[in-house]
PDB file of N, CA, C and O in Angstrom:
ATOM      1  N   MET A   1      25.393 -88.504  35.489  1.00  0.00           N
ATOM      2  CA  MET A   1      25.025 -87.165  35.920  1.00  0.00           C
ATOM      3  C   MET A   1      24.654 -86.344  34.689  1.00  0.00           C
ATOM      4  O   MET A   1      25.358 -86.382  33.680  1.00  0.00           O
ATOM      5  N   SER A   2      23.569 -85.614  34.767  1.00  0.00           N
ATOM      6  CA  SER A   2      23.131 -84.819  33.623  1.00  0.00           C
ATOM      7  C   SER A   2      24.008 -83.589  33.463  1.00  0.00           C
ATOM      8  O   SER A   2      24.678 -83.162  34.404  1.00  0.00           O
ATOM      9  N   ASP A   3      23.996 -83.017  32.250  1.00  0.00           N
ATOM     10  CA  ASP A   3      24.782 -81.817  31.986  1.00  0.00           C
ATOM     11  C   ASP A   3      24.351 -80.655  32.876  1.00  0.00           C
ATOM     12  O   ASP A   3      25.165 -79.823  33.274  1.00  0.00           O
ATOM     13  N   GLU A   4      23.057 -80.617  33.177  1.00  0.00           N
ATOM     14  CA  GLU A   4      22.541 -79.540  34.032  1.00  0.00           C
ATOM     15  C   GLU A   4      23.230 -79.546  35.391  1.00  0.00           C
ATOM     16  O   GLU A   4      23.582 -78.486  35.909  1.00  0.00           O
ATOM     17  N   HIS A   5      23.426 -80.729  35.976  1.00  0.00           N
ATOM     18  CA  HIS A   5      24.054 -80.832  37.291  1.00  0.00           C
ATOM     19  C   HIS A   5      25.561 -80.593  37.218  1.00  0.00           C
ATOM     20  O   HIS A   5      26.135 -80.011  38.138  1.00  0.00           O
ATOM     21  N   LYS A   6      26.204 -81.031  36.148  1.00  0.00           N
ATOM     22  CA  LYS A   6      27.643 -80.830  36.009  1.00  0.00           C
ATOM     23  C   LYS A   6      27.992 -79.347  35.954  1.00  0.00           C
ATOM     24  O   LYS A   6      29.044 -78.934  36.440  1.00  0.00           O
ATOM     25  N   ASN A   7      27.115 -78.555  35.366  1.00  0.00           N
ATOM     26  CA  ASN A   7      27.368 -77.128  35.200  1.00  0.00           C
ATOM     27  C   ASN A   7      26.819 -76.274  36.328  1.00  0.00           C
ATOM     28  O   ASN A   7      26.947 -75.050  36.287  1.00  0.00           O
ATOM     29  N   ASN A   8      26.215 -76.884  37.326  1.00  0.00           N
ATOM     30  CA  ASN A   8      25.643 -76.145  38.448  1.00  0.00           C
ATOM     31  C   ASN A   8      26.611 -76.211  39.631  1.00  0.00           C
ATOM     32  O   ASN A   8      26.746 -77.264  40.254  1.00  0.00           O
ATOM     33  N   PRO A   9      27.286 -75.104  39.949  1.00  0.00           N
ATOM     34  CA  PRO A   9      28.249 -75.120  41.049  1.00  0.00           C
ATOM     35  C   PRO A   9      27.608 -75.331  42.424  1.00  0.00           C
ATOM     36  O   PRO A   9      28.311 -75.610  43.395  1.00  0.00           O
ATOM     37  N   LEU A  10      26.307 -75.203  42.514  1.00  0.00           N
ATOM     38  CA  LEU A  10      25.621 -75.390  43.792  1.00  0.00           C
ATOM     39  C   LEU A  10      25.069 -76.811  43.952  1.00  0.00           C
ATOM     40  O   LEU A  10      24.498 -77.147  44.989  1.00  0.00           O
ATOM     41  N   HIS A  11      25.240 -77.626  42.934  1.00  0.00           N
ATOM     42  CA  HIS A  11      24.712 -78.993  42.993  1.00  0.00           C
ATOM     43  C   HIS A  11      25.321 -79.736  44.191  1.00  0.00           C
ATOM     44  O   HIS A  11      26.538 -79.761  44.373  1.00  0.00           O
ATOM     45  N   GLY A  12      24.459 -80.326  44.984  1.00  0.00           N
ATOM     46  CA  GLY A  12      24.900 -81.089  46.142  1.00  0.00           C
ATOM     47  C   GLY A  12      25.047 -80.276  47.418  1.00  0.00           C
ATOM     48  O   GLY A  12      25.306 -80.835  48.484  1.00  0.00           O
ATOM     49  N   LEU A  13      24.883 -78.958  47.322  1.00  0.00           N
ATOM     50  CA  LEU A  13      24.979 -78.108  48.510  1.00  0.00           C
ATOM     51  C   LEU A  13      23.584 -77.760  49.002  1.00  0.00           C
ATOM     52  O   LEU A  13      22.711 -77.405  48.211  1.00  0.00           O
ATOM     53  N   THR A  14      23.380 -77.859  50.292  1.00  0.00           N
ATOM     54  CA  THR A  14      22.080 -77.482  50.843  1.00  0.00           C
ATOM     55  C   THR A  14      22.053 -75.987  51.112  1.00  0.00           C
ATOM     56  O   THR A  14      23.094 -75.350  51.275  1.00  0.00           O
ATOM     57  N   LEU A  15      20.858 -75.444  51.154  1.00  0.00           N
ATOM     58  CA  LEU A  15      20.699 -74.033  51.479  1.00  0.00           C
ATOM     59  C   LEU A  15      21.236 -73.752  52.890  1.00  0.00           C
ATOM     60  O   LEU A  15      21.814 -72.695  53.142  1.00  0.00           O
ATOM     61  N   LYS A  16      21.041 -74.689  53.785  1.00  0.00           N
ATOM     62  CA  LYS A  16      21.541 -74.531  55.150  1.00  0.00           C
ATOM     63  C   LYS A  16      23.067 -74.426  55.146  1.00  0.00           C
ATOM     64  O   LYS A  16      23.622 -73.564  55.828  1.00  0.00           O
ATOM     65  N   PHE A  17      23.751 -75.284  54.391  1.00  0.00           N
ATOM     66  CA  PHE A  17      25.208 -75.242  54.297  1.00  0.00           C
ATOM     67  C   PHE A  17      25.665 -73.885  53.758  1.00  0.00           C
ATOM     68  O   PHE A  17      26.580 -73.267  54.302  1.00  0.00           O
ATOM     69  N   ILE A  18      25.020 -73.434  52.689  1.00  0.00           N
ATOM     70  CA  ILE A  18      25.374 -72.160  52.066  1.00  0.00           C
ATOM     71  C   ILE A  18      25.207 -71.011  53.064  1.00  0.00           C
ATOM     72  O   ILE A  18      26.092 -70.167  53.204  1.00  0.00           O
ATOM     73  N   LEU A  19      24.076 -70.989  53.750  1.00  0.00           N
ATOM     74  CA  LEU A  19      23.802 -69.921  54.712  1.00  0.00           C
ATOM     75  C   LEU A  19      24.793 -69.949  55.875  1.00  0.00           C
ATOM     76  O   LEU A  19      25.281 -68.903  56.303  1.00  0.00           O
ATOM     77  N   GLU A  20      25.088 -71.136  56.380  1.00  0.00           N
ATOM     78  CA  GLU A  20      26.052 -71.248  57.482  1.00  0.00           C
ATOM     79  C   GLU A  20      27.427 -70.734  57.064  1.00  0.00           C
ATOM     80  O   GLU A  20      28.087 -70.046  57.844  1.00  0.00           O
ATOM     81  N   ARG A  21      27.866 -71.050  55.866  1.00  0.00           N
ATOM     82  CA  ARG A  21      29.170 -70.567  55.379  1.00  0.00           C
ATOM     83  C   ARG A  21      29.170 -69.042  55.251  1.00  0.00           C
ATOM     84  O   ARG A  21      30.153 -68.387  55.597  1.00  0.00           O
ATOM     85  N   LEU A  22      28.066 -68.482  54.755  1.00  0.00           N
ATOM     86  CA  LEU A  22      27.978 -67.033  54.609  1.00  0.00           C
ATOM     87  C   LEU A  22      28.014 -66.336  55.963  1.00  0.00           C
ATOM     88  O   LEU A  22      28.694 -65.322  56.126  1.00  0.00           O
ATOM     89  N   VAL A  23      27.292 -66.871  56.922  1.00  0.00           N
ATOM     90  CA  VAL A  23      27.277 -66.279  58.267  1.00  0.00           C
ATOM     91  C   VAL A  23      28.665 -66.400  58.897  1.00  0.00           C
ATOM     92  O   VAL A  23      29.132 -65.472  59.557  1.00  0.00           O
ATOM     93  N   GLU A  24      29.315 -67.527  58.695  1.00  0.00           N
ATOM     94  CA  GLU A  24      30.663 -67.734  59.216  1.00  0.00           C
ATOM     95  C   GLU A  24      31.654 -66.747  58.585  1.00  0.00           C
ATOM     96  O   GLU A  24      32.534 -66.222  59.266  1.00  0.00           O
ATOM     97  N   HIS A  25      31.504 -66.506  57.300  1.00  0.00           N
ATOM     98  CA  HIS A  25      32.426 -65.641  56.562  1.00  0.00           C
ATOM     99  C   HIS A  25      32.141 -64.150  56.782  1.00  0.00           C
ATOM    100  O   HIS A  25      33.061 -63.365  57.011  1.00  0.00           O
ATOM    101  N   HIS A  26      30.860 -63.766  56.711  1.00  0.00           N
ATOM    102  CA  HIS A  26      30.495 -62.347  56.764  1.00  0.00           C
ATOM    103  C   HIS A  26      29.932 -61.899  58.119  1.00  0.00           C
ATOM    104  O   HIS A  26      30.128 -60.755  58.528  1.00  0.00           O
ATOM    105  N   GLY A  27      29.239 -62.797  58.803  1.00  0.00           N
ATOM    106  CA  GLY A  27      28.497 -62.413  60.004  1.00  0.00           C
ATOM    107  C   GLY A  27      27.130 -61.878  59.587  1.00  0.00           C
ATOM    108  O   GLY A  27      26.935 -61.476  58.441  1.00  0.00           O
ATOM    109  N   TRP A  28      26.193 -61.878  60.524  1.00  0.00           N
ATOM    110  CA  TRP A  28      24.815 -61.462  60.205  1.00  0.00           C
ATOM    111  C   TRP A  28      24.741 -60.006  59.779  1.00  0.00           C
ATOM    112  O   TRP A  28      24.022 -59.674  58.836  1.00  0.00           O
ATOM    113  N   LYS A  29      25.472 -59.135  60.457  1.00  0.00           N
ATOM    114  CA  LYS A  29      25.381 -57.700  60.155  1.00  0.00           C
ATOM    115  C   LYS A  29      25.820 -57.404  58.725  1.00  0.00           C
ATOM    116  O   LYS A  29      25.118 -56.712  57.987  1.00  0.00           O
ATOM    117  N   GLU A  30      26.970 -57.923  58.338  1.00  0.00           N
ATOM    118  CA  GLU A  30      27.458 -57.692  56.983  1.00  0.00           C
ATOM    119  C   GLU A  30      26.558 -58.383  55.958  1.00  0.00           C
ATOM    120  O   GLU A  30      26.308 -57.844  54.880  1.00  0.00           O
ATOM    121  N   LEU A  31      26.080 -59.565  56.297  1.00  0.00           N
ATOM    122  CA  LEU A  31      25.184 -60.293  55.395  1.00  0.00           C
ATOM    123  C   LEU A  31      23.911 -59.493  55.139  1.00  0.00           C
ATOM    124  O   LEU A  31      23.396 -59.487  54.021  1.00  0.00           O
ATOM    125  N   SER A  32      23.404 -58.822  56.163  1.00  0.00           N
ATOM    126  CA  SER A  32      22.192 -58.014  55.994  1.00  0.00           C
ATOM    127  C   SER A  32      22.452 -56.794  55.117  1.00  0.00           C
ATOM    128  O   SER A  32      21.519 -56.246  54.529  1.00  0.00           O
ATOM    129  N   ASN A  33      23.709 -56.362  55.022  1.00  0.00           N
ATOM    130  CA  ASN A  33      24.052 -55.265  54.107  1.00  0.00           C
ATOM    131  C   ASN A  33      24.027 -55.721  52.653  1.00  0.00           C
ATOM    132  O   ASN A  33      23.674 -54.951  51.760  1.00  0.00           O
ATOM    133  N   TYR A  34      24.401 -56.973  52.421  1.00  0.00           N
ATOM    134  CA  TYR A  34      24.408 -57.519  51.062  1.00  0.00           C
ATOM    135  C   TYR A  34      23.010 -57.892  50.583  1.00  0.00           C
ATOM    136  O   TYR A  34      22.631 -57.620  49.444  1.00  0.00           O
ATOM    137  N   VAL A  35      22.256 -58.522  51.479  1.00  0.00           N
ATOM    138  CA  VAL A  35      20.892 -58.958  51.151  1.00  0.00           C
ATOM    139  C   VAL A  35      19.984 -58.376  52.230  1.00  0.00           C
ATOM    140  O   VAL A  35      19.945 -58.868  53.358  1.00  0.00           O
ATOM    141  N   GLU A  36      19.264 -57.335  51.871  1.00  0.00           N
ATOM    142  CA  GLU A  36      18.452 -56.618  52.850  1.00  0.00           C
ATOM    143  C   GLU A  36      17.115 -57.318  53.088  1.00  0.00           C
ATOM    144  O   GLU A  36      16.096 -56.997  52.476  1.00  0.00           O
ATOM    145  N   ILE A  37      17.161 -58.272  53.988  1.00  0.00           N
ATOM    146  CA  ILE A  37      15.931 -58.948  54.419  1.00  0.00           C
ATOM    147  C   ILE A  37      15.919 -58.947  55.947  1.00  0.00           C
ATOM    148  O   ILE A  37      16.956 -59.105  56.591  1.00  0.00           O
ATOM    149  N   ARG A  38      14.752 -58.770  56.498  1.00  0.00           N
ATOM    150  CA  ARG A  38      14.590 -58.583  57.940  1.00  0.00           C
ATOM    151  C   ARG A  38      15.163 -59.745  58.760  1.00  0.00           C
ATOM    152  O   ARG A  38      15.706 -59.520  59.841  1.00  0.00           O
ATOM    153  N   CYS A  39      15.051 -60.969  58.267  1.00  0.00           N
ATOM    154  CA  CYS A  39      15.521 -62.108  59.066  1.00  0.00           C
ATOM    155  C   CYS A  39      17.041 -62.143  59.196  1.00  0.00           C
ATOM    156  O   CYS A  39      17.567 -62.965  59.947  1.00  0.00           O
ATOM    157  N   PHE A  40      17.762 -61.271  58.483  1.00  0.00           N
ATOM    158  CA  PHE A  40      19.212 -61.182  58.622  1.00  0.00           C
ATOM    159  C   PHE A  40      19.628 -60.120  59.638  1.00  0.00           C
ATOM    160  O   PHE A  40      20.748 -60.168  60.147  1.00  0.00           O
ATOM    161  N   TYR A  41      18.746 -59.158  59.945  1.00  0.00           N
ATOM    162  CA  TYR A  41      19.152 -58.113  60.883  1.00  0.00           C
ATOM    163  C   TYR A  41      18.263 -57.991  62.112  1.00  0.00           C
ATOM    164  O   TYR A  41      18.658 -57.342  63.081  1.00  0.00           O
ATOM    165  N   ASN A  42      17.095 -58.583  62.105  1.00  0.00           N
ATOM    166  CA  ASN A  42      16.194 -58.502  63.253  1.00  0.00           C
ATOM    167  C   ASN A  42      16.119 -59.875  63.918  1.00  0.00           C
ATOM    168  O   ASN A  42      15.369 -60.744  63.473  1.00  0.00           O
ATOM    169  N   ASP A  43      16.893 -60.068  64.979  1.00  0.00           N
ATOM    170  CA  ASP A  43      16.946 -61.341  65.701  1.00  0.00           C
ATOM    171  C   ASP A  43      17.250 -62.506  64.745  1.00  0.00           C
ATOM    172  O   ASP A  43      16.456 -63.440  64.636  1.00  0.00           O
ATOM    173  N   PRO A  44      18.394 -62.450  64.054  1.00  0.00           N
ATOM    174  CA  PRO A  44      18.703 -63.446  63.025  1.00  0.00           C
ATOM    175  C   PRO A  44      18.954 -64.844  63.579  1.00  0.00           C
ATOM    176  O   PRO A  44      19.521 -65.013  64.659  1.00  0.00           O
ATOM    177  N   SER A  45      18.522 -65.829  62.819  1.00  0.00           N
ATOM    178  CA  SER A  45      18.822 -67.223  63.131  1.00  0.00           C
ATOM    179  C   SER A  45      18.822 -68.007  61.824  1.00  0.00           C
ATOM    180  O   SER A  45      18.209 -67.607  60.835  1.00  0.00           O
ATOM    181  N   ILE A  46      19.517 -69.118  61.848  1.00  0.00           N
ATOM    182  CA  ILE A  46      19.574 -69.969  60.660  1.00  0.00           C
ATOM    183  C   ILE A  46      18.162 -70.450  60.311  1.00  0.00           C
ATOM    184  O   ILE A  46      17.758 -70.387  59.150  1.00  0.00           O
ATOM    185  N   ASN A  47      17.420 -70.926  61.297  1.00  0.00           N
ATOM    186  CA  ASN A  47      16.093 -71.492  61.021  1.00  0.00           C
ATOM    187  C   ASN A  47      15.113 -70.479  60.443  1.00  0.00           C
ATOM    188  O   ASN A  47      14.412 -70.782  59.477  1.00  0.00           O
ATOM    189  N   SER A  48      15.054 -69.286  61.017  1.00  0.00           N
ATOM    190  CA  SER A  48      14.112 -68.290  60.491  1.00  0.00           C
ATOM    191  C   SER A  48      14.523 -67.853  59.092  1.00  0.00           C
ATOM    192  O   SER A  48      13.673 -67.619  58.234  1.00  0.00           O
ATOM    193  N   SER A  49      15.819 -67.745  58.866  1.00  0.00           N
ATOM    194  CA  SER A  49      16.306 -67.352  57.544  1.00  0.00           C
ATOM    195  C   SER A  49      16.011 -68.429  56.508  1.00  0.00           C
ATOM    196  O   SER A  49      15.621 -68.118  55.383  1.00  0.00           O
ATOM    197  N   LEU A  50      16.195 -69.688  56.880  1.00  0.00           N
ATOM    198  CA  LEU A  50      15.907 -70.786  55.948  1.00  0.00           C
ATOM    199  C   LEU A  50      14.430 -70.801  55.562  1.00  0.00           C
ATOM    200  O   LEU A  50      14.098 -70.999  54.394  1.00  0.00           O
ATOM    201  N   LYS A  51      13.549 -70.596  56.530  1.00  0.00           N
ATOM    202  CA  LYS A  51      12.104 -70.560  56.238  1.00  0.00           C
ATOM    203  C   LYS A  51      11.794 -69.491  55.197  1.00  0.00           C
ATOM    204  O   LYS A  51      11.069 -69.734  54.232  1.00  0.00           O
ATOM    205  N   PHE A  52      12.359 -68.302  55.412  1.00  0.00           N
ATOM    206  CA  PHE A  52      12.104 -67.204  54.488  1.00  0.00           C
ATOM    207  C   PHE A  52      12.713 -67.476  53.116  1.00  0.00           C
ATOM    208  O   PHE A  52      12.048 -67.297  52.095  1.00  0.00           O
ATOM    209  N   LEU A  53      13.955 -67.902  53.086  1.00  0.00           N
ATOM    210  CA  LEU A  53      14.644 -68.115  51.806  1.00  0.00           C
ATOM    211  C   LEU A  53      13.997 -69.228  50.982  1.00  0.00           C
ATOM    212  O   LEU A  53      13.997 -69.166  49.753  1.00  0.00           O
ATOM    213  N   ARG A  54      13.453 -70.234  51.644  1.00  0.00           N
ATOM    214  CA  ARG A  54      12.825 -71.346  50.913  1.00  0.00           C
ATOM    215  C   ARG A  54      11.534 -70.928  50.210  1.00  0.00           C
ATOM    216  O   ARG A  54      11.123 -71.561  49.237  1.00  0.00           O
ATOM    217  N   LYS A  55      10.899 -69.874  50.694  1.00  0.00           N
ATOM    218  CA  LYS A  55       9.670 -69.442  50.027  1.00  0.00           C
ATOM    219  C   LYS A  55       9.811 -68.124  49.275  1.00  0.00           C
ATOM    220  O   LYS A  55       8.824 -67.582  48.778  1.00  0.00           O
ATOM    221  N   THR A  56      11.038 -67.606  49.190  1.00  0.00           N
ATOM    222  CA  THR A  56      11.258 -66.321  48.527  1.00  0.00           C
ATOM    223  C   THR A  56      12.390 -66.464  47.505  1.00  0.00           C
ATOM    224  O   THR A  56      13.558 -66.259  47.836  1.00  0.00           O
ATOM    225  N   PRO A  57      12.042 -66.815  46.266  1.00  0.00           N
ATOM    226  CA  PRO A  57      13.064 -67.103  45.245  1.00  0.00           C
ATOM    227  C   PRO A  57      14.068 -65.977  44.996  1.00  0.00           C
ATOM    228  O   PRO A  57      15.251 -66.256  44.799  1.00  0.00           O
ATOM    229  N   TRP A  58      13.634 -64.716  44.999  1.00  0.00           N
ATOM    230  CA  TRP A  58      14.571 -63.638  44.709  1.00  0.00           C
ATOM    231  C   TRP A  58      15.630 -63.515  45.795  1.00  0.00           C
ATOM    232  O   TRP A  58      16.792 -63.229  45.503  1.00  0.00           O
ATOM    233  N   ALA A  59      15.231 -63.733  47.053  1.00  0.00           N
ATOM    234  CA  ALA A  59      16.184 -63.641  48.165  1.00  0.00           C
ATOM    235  C   ALA A  59      17.139 -64.838  48.149  1.00  0.00           C
ATOM    236  O   ALA A  59      18.336 -64.692  48.397  1.00  0.00           O
ATOM    237  N   ARG A  60      16.602 -66.004  47.857  1.00  0.00           N
ATOM    238  CA  ARG A  60      17.448 -67.206  47.766  1.00  0.00           C
ATOM    239  C   ARG A  60      18.503 -67.028  46.683  1.00  0.00           C
ATOM    240  O   ARG A  60      19.665 -67.382  46.879  1.00  0.00           O
ATOM    241  N   LYS A  61      18.101 -66.482  45.544  1.00  0.00           N
ATOM    242  CA  LYS A  61      19.040 -66.258  44.432  1.00  0.00           C
ATOM    243  C   LYS A  61      20.162 -65.312  44.868  1.00  0.00           C
ATOM    244  O   LYS A  61      21.328 -65.552  44.556  1.00  0.00           O
ATOM    245  N   LYS A  62      19.821 -64.253  45.580  1.00  0.00           N
ATOM    246  CA  LYS A  62      20.845 -63.310  46.060  1.00  0.00           C
ATOM    247  C   LYS A  62      21.822 -63.998  47.012  1.00  0.00           C
ATOM    248  O   LYS A  62      23.028 -63.767  46.939  1.00  0.00           O
ATOM    249  N   VAL A  63      21.307 -64.835  47.895  1.00  0.00           N
ATOM    250  CA  VAL A  63      22.147 -65.554  48.853  1.00  0.00           C
ATOM    251  C   VAL A  63      23.059 -66.539  48.115  1.00  0.00           C
ATOM    252  O   VAL A  63      24.251 -66.622  48.409  1.00  0.00           O
ATOM    253  N   GLU A  64      22.507 -67.271  47.174  1.00  0.00           N
ATOM    254  CA  GLU A  64      23.318 -68.223  46.409  1.00  0.00           C
ATOM    255  C   GLU A  64      24.386 -67.508  45.589  1.00  0.00           C
ATOM    256  O   GLU A  64      25.522 -67.977  45.513  1.00  0.00           O
ATOM    257  N   ASP A  65      24.040 -66.392  44.982  1.00  0.00           N
ATOM    258  CA  ASP A  65      25.012 -65.620  44.207  1.00  0.00           C
ATOM    259  C   ASP A  65      26.122 -65.074  45.103  1.00  0.00           C
ATOM    260  O   ASP A  65      27.291 -65.071  44.717  1.00  0.00           O
ATOM    261  N   LEU A  66      25.759 -64.617  46.289  1.00  0.00           N
ATOM    262  CA  LEU A  66      26.753 -64.116  47.233  1.00  0.00           C
ATOM    263  C   LEU A  66      27.708 -65.242  47.633  1.00  0.00           C
ATOM    264  O   LEU A  66      28.916 -65.029  47.739  1.00  0.00           O
ATOM    265  N   TYR A  67      27.169 -66.427  47.852  1.00  0.00           N
ATOM    266  CA  TYR A  67      28.001 -67.587  48.190  1.00  0.00           C
ATOM    267  C   TYR A  67      28.983 -67.889  47.057  1.00  0.00           C
ATOM    268  O   TYR A  67      30.164 -68.137  47.301  1.00  0.00           O
ATOM    269  N   LEU A  68      28.497 -67.866  45.836  1.00  0.00           N
ATOM    270  CA  LEU A  68      29.357 -68.158  44.689  1.00  0.00           C
ATOM    271  C   LEU A  68      30.446 -67.102  44.499  1.00  0.00           C
ATOM    272  O   LEU A  68      31.506 -67.396  43.946  1.00  0.00           O
ATOM    273  N   ASP A  69      30.192 -65.885  44.951  1.00  0.00           N
ATOM    274  CA  ASP A  69      31.164 -64.794  44.820  1.00  0.00           C
ATOM    275  C   ASP A  69      32.246 -64.814  45.904  1.00  0.00           C
ATOM    276  O   ASP A  69      33.215 -64.059  45.828  1.00  0.00           O
ATOM    277  N   MET A  70      32.082 -65.673  46.907  1.00  0.00           N
ATOM    278  CA  MET A  70      33.107 -65.755  47.953  1.00  0.00           C
ATOM    279  C   MET A  70      34.408 -66.250  47.325  1.00  0.00           C
ATOM    280  O   MET A  70      34.378 -67.168  46.505  1.00  0.00           O
ATOM    281  N   PRO A  71      35.546 -65.667  47.690  1.00  0.00           N
ATOM    282  CA  PRO A  71      36.837 -66.033  47.077  1.00  0.00           C
ATOM    283  C   PRO A  71      37.148 -67.522  47.102  1.00  0.00           C
ATOM    284  O   PRO A  71      37.683 -68.053  46.129  1.00  0.00           O
ATOM    285  N   GLU A  72      36.827 -68.198  48.181  1.00  0.00           N
ATOM    286  CA  GLU A  72      37.154 -69.635  48.269  1.00  0.00           C
ATOM    287  C   GLU A  72      36.289 -70.490  47.348  1.00  0.00           C
ATOM    288  O   GLU A  72      36.583 -71.668  47.145  1.00  0.00           O
ATOM    289  N   ASN A  73      35.223 -69.912  46.786  1.00  0.00           N
ATOM    290  CA  ASN A  73      34.350 -70.646  45.874  1.00  0.00           C
ATOM    291  C   ASN A  73      34.634 -70.318  44.421  1.00  0.00           C
ATOM    292  O   ASN A  73      34.023 -70.898  43.523  1.00  0.00           O
ATOM    293  N   ALA A  74      35.548 -69.401  44.181  1.00  0.00           N
ATOM    294  CA  ALA A  74      35.879 -69.000  42.805  1.00  0.00           C
ATOM    295  C   ALA A  74      36.539 -70.167  42.082  1.00  0.00           C
ATOM    296  O   ALA A  74      37.348 -70.899  42.653  1.00  0.00           O
ATOM    297  N   LYS A  75      36.177 -70.322  40.824  1.00  0.00           N
ATOM    298  CA  LYS A  75      36.790 -71.396  40.029  1.00  0.00           C
ATOM    299  C   LYS A  75      38.237 -71.056  39.740  1.00  0.00           C
ATOM    300  O   LYS A  75      38.588 -69.905  39.480  1.00  0.00           O
ATOM    301  N   LYS A  76      39.048 -72.063  39.791  1.00  0.00           N
ATOM    302  CA  LYS A  76      40.477 -71.853  39.558  1.00  0.00           C
ATOM    303  C   LYS A  76      40.843 -72.184  38.147  1.00  0.00           C
ATOM    304  O   LYS A  76      42.008 -72.067  37.767  1.00  0.00           O
TER     305      LYS A  76
END
């Protein structure tokens, strides 16, 4: 395994997994407060959100950062 992957806490996690955990933890309404994108508050769904996040790097970064900030993902 390369050093790049060893130091990446998101290595091996899919965007779908990350989004599902965030929705489970925060819910769509709260998630839309953290990351203000229409697909989180206007008829939200995993599929529509994934489409948008896959082509919008700044939004994907915000979602990934929010996932990393969740207490259960904090390094011990």
